[in-house]
N, C-alpha and C positions, 0 to 999 in steps of 0.2 A: 319305200323310198322316200327321204326327206328331203326337201330343197328349201331354199330362202333366197330372196331378192339379193344380189351381191353386185358390187362395182367391181367388174373384172381388172379395171386400170388401176385401183386402190388396193394394195396388199394392206393396206393399216384398216382396212373395210370393217375387221372384225373386233378389232380394239374397243372395249367399252370407254365412255365417259365415267371415270371414277376416281374423283380427285382426292380422296380419301382412301383408297385402297395403295398400298406400299408400293406395287409394281403393276406394269401392264396388264390388263386382265381381259380376256377374252371369253366371251358367252360358251357356257360348255351346257349340253343338254344330257338329261339322264333318261334311259329308256327303260320300264319298267313294265313286265307284264305279271298281271295278277288276277286271283279270284275273289272277287267281293265279296259272294256268298260265304266263303271259307277264311277269308281276311287273309290268305297267302300269298306270298311273292316267289313267283317261279323263274325269273330272269330279272337282271340288271345290268345296263351298262352305261357308261359315261361316254358320249363322244362330242367332238366339236364338227361343225358344220361349217365347212368353206361355201361351195356353191350347192352341192348335190352329196347326197351318204346314201348308200344301199348298206342295209347291216343285216346280219344272219344272228338271230338268238335261238341257242339250242337250250333245251331243256325236258325235262321227263314228267310225266304226268301218271298217276295211278288210274287203275282202270276205271270206265264209268264216263259219265257226259259230264263236260266242263264249259263254263261262261266264262270266258276269260276278257279281260280289258288290257288295251296297250296304254299306259300312261307316258306322256311326252314331258318331261318335266325341265325347264329352264333353270340354271342355276343364277341369272343374272337379271332378266326382265321380269317385272311383276306383270300378270296379267297375260303372260303367253304362253301357259300350260293348257295341254289338251289331253282329253282321254277319248280313247276309240272303242267300241264296244267291237269283239270278235265275234264270227261264227262260232256256234255251239260247237264244239269239238268232241266227237264220240272215241275213247281210248278203249281197243278192246286188250285181251289179253295176248302177250306175244307168244310166239313161238321160237323154240331153239332150233336153228336148220343145221344140218350135216356140215356146212362151210364153217359155221361160227365153231364148230367144236374141233374144226381141222387148223383153224387160225389159234386157238389156243394151245392145241397140241404143238406148233411149231413154236411158240412164244415160249413154252415151259421148256422144250429141247435145249432152245438157244441159251436160255438162263442155266441149265445144267452144265455147259462146256464151259 
């Protein structure tokens, strides 16, 4: 959950003071999930936070143990960036269930019609 101090009475609270920017500019944030040991990025999303924001990032990881970091990067404010180390994640090999096969068969039947 991301949140920030905001004045609820002022709708222009998010507009930045940027006199040389040609249009009104609002601060945006980049949420990036990466693995520093392999230098791989697994998920990236650009968001704007009004007062609070809950975001779901979905990505897949190969089998093994992964030490990931969440990087929160602001496109407008210098020094506002954060990085958070996440608990190590152990990824096991997935199994194919009978329910997954049934769903695939129904999709193929619908495509044939």
